[in-house]
Structure formats: C-alpha cells, structure tokens
C-alpha positions as a Markdown table, in Angstrom:
| # | Residue | x | y | z |
|---|---|---|---|---|
| 1 | Met | 0.0 | 0.0 | 0.0 |
| 2 | Arg | 2.9 | 2.3 | 0.7 |
| 3 | Gln | 3.8 | 2.1 | -3.0 |
| 4 | Leu | 0.5 | 3.9 | -3.8 |
| 5 | Ile | 0.5 | 6.6 | -1.1 |
| 6 | Gly | 4.0 | 7.0 | 0.1 |
| 7 | Tyr | 5.5 | 7.0 | 3.6 |
| 8 | Glu | 4.2 | 10.3 | 4.9 |
| 9 | Arg | 2.0 | 10.5 | 7.9 |
| 10 | Leu | -1.6 | 11.5 | 7.0 |
| 11 | Gly | -3.5 | 12.3 | 10.2 |
| 12 | Glu | -6.3 | 14.6 | 9.0 |
| 13 | Ala | -9.9 | 13.2 | 9.0 |
| 14 | Ala | -10.4 | 13.8 | 5.3 |
| 15 | Cys | -7.2 | 12.0 | 4.5 |
| 16 | Val | -8.1 | 9.1 | 6.7 |
| 17 | Glu | -11.6 | 8.7 | 5.1 |
| 18 | Ala | -10.1 | 8.8 | 1.6 |
| 19 | Leu | -7.4 | 6.2 | 2.6 |
| 20 | Asn | -10.0 | 3.9 | 4.1 |
| 21 | Ala | -11.9 | 3.9 | 0.8 |
| 22 | Val | -8.7 | 3.2 | -1.1 |
| 23 | Tyr | -7.8 | 0.3 | 1.3 |
| 24 | Glu | -11.2 | -1.3 | 0.7 |
| 25 | Asp | -10.7 | -1.4 | -3.0 |
| 26 | Trp | -7.1 | -2.4 | -2.7 |
| 27 | Asn | -8.0 | -5.3 | -0.4 |
| 28 | Leu | -10.5 | -6.6 | -2.9 |
| 29 | Leu | -8.0 | -6.4 | -5.7 |
| 30 | Gln | -5.3 | -8.2 | -3.7 |
| 31 | Asn | -7.5 | -10.8 | -2.1 |
| 32 | Leu | -9.5 | -11.8 | -5.3 |
| 33 | Phe | -7.2 | -11.1 | -8.3 |
| 34 | Ser | -3.6 | -11.5 | -7.2 |
| 35 | Pro | -2.2 | -14.9 | -8.1 |
| 36 | Thr | -0.7 | -16.9 | -5.3 |
| 37 | Val | 0.9 | -20.4 | -5.1 |
| 38 | Lys | -0.4 | -23.0 | -2.6 |
| 39 | Leu | 1.6 | -25.8 | -1.1 |
| 40 | Lys | 0.8 | -29.1 | -2.7 |
| 41 | Glu | 3.2 | -31.5 | -0.9 |
| 42 | Lys | 5.9 | -31.3 | 1.7 |
| 43 | Arg | 8.1 | -34.3 | 2.3 |
| 44 | Arg | 11.2 | -34.9 | 4.3 |
| 45 | Glu | 14.2 | -36.7 | 2.9 |
| 46 | Gly | 16.9 | -37.1 | 5.6 |
| 47 | Cys | 17.4 | -33.7 | 7.1 |
| 48 | Lys | 16.0 | -31.7 | 4.1 |
| 49 | Tyr | 12.4 | -30.8 | 3.2 |
| 50 | His | 11.3 | -30.8 | -0.4 |
| 51 | Lys | 8.2 | -28.8 | -1.3 |
| 52 | Ser | 6.1 | -28.8 | -4.4 |
| 53 | Tyr | 3.5 | -26.2 | -5.2 |
| 54 | His | 0.3 | -25.9 | -7.3 |
| 55 | Arg | 0.5 | -23.5 | -10.2 |
| 56 | Ala | -0.2 | -19.9 | -9.4 |
| 57 | Gln | -3.9 | -19.1 | -9.4 |
| 58 | Thr | -6.1 | -16.3 | -8.2 |
| 59 | Pro | -8.6 | -17.0 | -5.4 |
| 60 | Ala | -11.4 | -16.3 | -7.9 |
| 61 | Glu | -10.0 | -19.0 | -10.2 |
| 62 | Arg | -9.8 | -21.5 | -7.2 |
| 63 | Leu | -13.4 | -20.7 | -6.3 |
| 64 | Leu | -14.6 | -21.3 | -9.9 |
| 65 | Ala | -12.7 | -24.6 | -10.1 |
C-alpha cells in the first residue's frame, strides 16, 4: 500500500476517510485477483524438506474450479 500513497503521515480526518476507501478497493483487488501459489506437498528426505506447489492461481480461479 505504501507504493500507492508513500510513507508520509496522514492524520487529517479527510485523508483518513479517503485512505480507508482506497484500502477497501485495494484489499478486494489483492484478495481476489492476485495470483498466489499454494503448497501441494511437503516431504522430508533425511534432514531436508522438499516442497512442491500448485501453479499460481487467483482466489477467484480457485473458487470457480
């Protein structure tokens, strides 16, 4: 989120309301349409762990599948 608004302190009421509106839209975008990888398998061989992952999908794609 700091990439969008910067690192300055915004303490005025009008700024806070505007930022809350931006946060709501940003959260929907991140939570529904940003692809993430999920762990498929984790196995231990000796002292090492080997992990394999599903292909990257958005949560909306997972829901539709």
